[in-house]
C-alpha positions in Angstrom: 138.0 98.3 95.3 134.9 99.0 97.2 131.4 98.5 95.7 129.9 101.8 94.7 126.2 101.3 94.7 125.6 104.7 93.2 127.6 103.8 90.1 126.0 100.4 89.9 122.5 101.9 90.0 123.0 104.2 87.1 120.7 103.3 84.2 123.7 103.4 81.8 125.3 100.5 83.8 122.3 98.2 83.5 122.4 95.4 80.9 118.7 94.9 81.5 117.7 98.3 80.1 119.1 98.1 76.6 117.8 94.5 76.4 114.3 95.6 77.5 114.3 98.6 75.2 115.5 96.7 72.2 113.1 93.9 72.7 110.2 96.3 73.1 111.2 98.2 70.0 111.7 95.1 67.8 108.4 93.7 69.1 106.7 97.0 68.2 107.9 96.7 64.7 105.6 93.8 64.2 102.4 95.6 65.3 101.6 97.2 61.9 102.6 94.0 60.1 100.3 91.8 62.3 97.4 94.2 62.7 95.8 93.4 59.2 95.8 89.7 60.4 94.2 90.6 63.7 97.2 89.1 65.6 99.3 90.2 68.5 103.0 89.5 68.6 102.5 86.7 71.2 99.9 85.0 69.0 102.2 85.3 66.0 105.1 83.5 67.8 102.7 80.8 68.9 101.7 80.4 65.3 105.4 80.2 64.3 105.8 77.2 66.7 102.7 75.5 65.4 103.5 76.1 61.7 106.8 74.4 62.4 105.3 71.5 64.3 101.5 71.1 64.6 99.8 68.9 67.2 102.0 69.6 70.2 101.2 70.1 73.8 100.7 73.4 75.6 103.8 72.6 77.7 105.9 72.2 74.5 104.7 75.5 73.2 105.4 77.1 76.6 108.9 75.6 76.6 109.7 76.8 73.1 108.4 80.3 73.8 109.6 80.5 77.4 106.0 81.3 78.5 104.1 80.0 81.5 100.7 78.4 81.4 99.1 81.5 83.0 100.2 83.6 80.0 99.7 80.9 77.3 96.2 79.5 78.3 94.2 82.7 77.8 96.1 83.3 74.6 95.3 79.9 73.3 91.7 80.3 74.3 91.4 83.4 72.2 93.1 81.7 69.2 90.6 78.8 69.6 87.6 81.3 69.7 89.0 82.9 66.5 88.9 79.5 64.9 92.6 79.1 64.4 93.4 76.2 66.7 91.7 73.3 68.5 92.5 72.3 72.0 91.9 68.7 73.1 92.9 66.5 76.0 95.4 63.8 75.3 93.9 60.3 75.3 97.0 59.0 77.1 97.1 61.6 79.8 94.0 63.8 80.5 96.2 66.5 82.1 98.0 67.1 78.8 96.3 69.5 76.3 97.2 69.1 72.6 97.1 72.1 70.3 96.4 71.6 66.6 95.9 74.1 63.8 92.6 74.3 62.0 92.4 74.9 58.3 92.1 78.6 59.0 95.2 78.5 61.2 97.1 76.7 58.5 95.8 79.2 55.8 97.0 82.1 58.0 100.6 81.1 57.3 100.2 82.1 53.7 98.9 85.5 54.7 101.8 85.9 57.1 104.5 84.6 54.9 106.1 88.0 54.2 106.2 89.2 57.8 109.7 87.9 58.6 111.2 89.6 55.5 109.3 92.8 56.1 110.3 92.9 59.8 113.9 92.3 58.9 113.7 95.2 56.5 112.7 97.5 59.4 115.9 96.7 61.4 119.0 98.4 59.9 121.6 95.9 61.2 124.2 94.2 59.1 123.5 90.4 58.8 126.8 89.4 60.5 126.0 91.6 63.5 122.4 90.2 63.6 123.8 86.7 63.7 126.3 87.5 66.4 123.6 89.2 68.5 121.3 86.2 68.0 124.0 83.9 69.2 124.8 86.1 72.3 121.1 86.4 73.2 120.7 82.6 73.1 123.8 82.2 75.2 122.3 84.6 77.7 119.0 82.7 77.7 120.8 79.4 78.1 122.8 80.7 81.0 119.6 81.8 82.8 118.0 78.3 82.3 120.8 76.8 84.5 120.0 79.1 87.5 
């Protein structure tokens, strides 16, 4: 069978498009939930990492969120200016920057505690399908790490 580039180039045959559209739609669900806190979605996921484990390096945050330093550094700077985090150089290695939550950053978790439940309520998807999708998406991400 010969490769048909016209068929391959149809939008309906691209796995990237439904992934992109779904990710954008789900991310947009968070906007009205985060707006009262003055947070963007990306800031929110940084907080999720820090609320789970405070006092980690910029590199660790980037690894967890699959974000590069060019994206993360300005974001962290804004979070610091807002008084939510502190950035300091490691005493062991000056190249390493440690990120710690301030009291305000820790208190924000209480204000944000209902966001996961409220966001989940915006997605009409049975829990078993959501779990299967979650597993498949992480399999896809893991397969991309090895390339």
